[in-house]
N, C-alpha and C positions, 0 to 999 in steps of 0.2 A: 685451494680446494677445501671443501669442507670436510672436518674430521668427524667421524662417527664415535658415539659414546660406546663404552664397553657394554652398557645396558642394551643398547640397540643391537650391538653385534651378538650378544649372548641371546637376545630374543630371536633373532634370525636363525641362529644355530638350533635354538629349541624348536622353532617352528619346522625346521627342515626334519629334525630327528623325529618329531612328533608325526609328520606326514609319512616318513618312511615306516614307522612303526605301524601306523594305521593301515597303510597299504600291504605291509607284510601280514598283518592279522586278517585283512580282507581276503587276500590270497589263500592264506593257509585255511580259512573257514569256508572258502568258496566250494559249493557242491558240483565240483567236476573232478575228472581224473587227474592223476599226477603230471601227465604230459602237458596238459592245458595250463595247469598252475606254473610249470616250468617255463612254457612259452611265454606266459604273462610276465614272469619274474625276469626272464631274459630281456623282454621288451622294456621293462621298467629300468633295468640295469643300463642297457645301451642308450635309453633317453636321457638318463641322468649324465652319462658320460658326454653325451652330445650337447647337453645344456652347459656343462661345466667348459666344454671347449668353445662353444659360442660366446659365452660370457667373456672369457679370457681373451678371445679374438677381438671382440668388440672393444674391450678395455685397452688393448694394445693398440688398436686403430685410434682410439681417442687420445691416449697418451702420446702416440706418435705425431698425431695432428697438432696437439698443444705444443710439443716440442718444436715442430717445423715453424708453427706460426711465431714462437718466441724468438727462434733463430732469424727468421725473416725480419721481424721488428728490430732486432739488435743491428742486424746488417743495414737496414734503412737508416737507423738512428746514427750508426757510424758514418754513413755517406753523407747524411745531413750535417752532422758535426764538422766533417772535413770541408764540406761546402762553405758553411758558415765562417769558419775559422780563416778562410783564404782572403 
């Protein structure tokens, strides 16, 4: 698996932080009442949580699939080695 550099990781953190700050400023200066701003902020909060959950779930599925594939390959290799050594 490819390891990411610290620069790349920091760049991504910076992008996410910048996006949240820009959205917060946009909501704060939006010419609507406080209830509408709160509703939009709650939507942003729940969208962020859902995205984190989705990314973690997809990562877990991929890691599980990779582990299962490695396990199946090891099992097949063991069977082949036992067959060849007979």
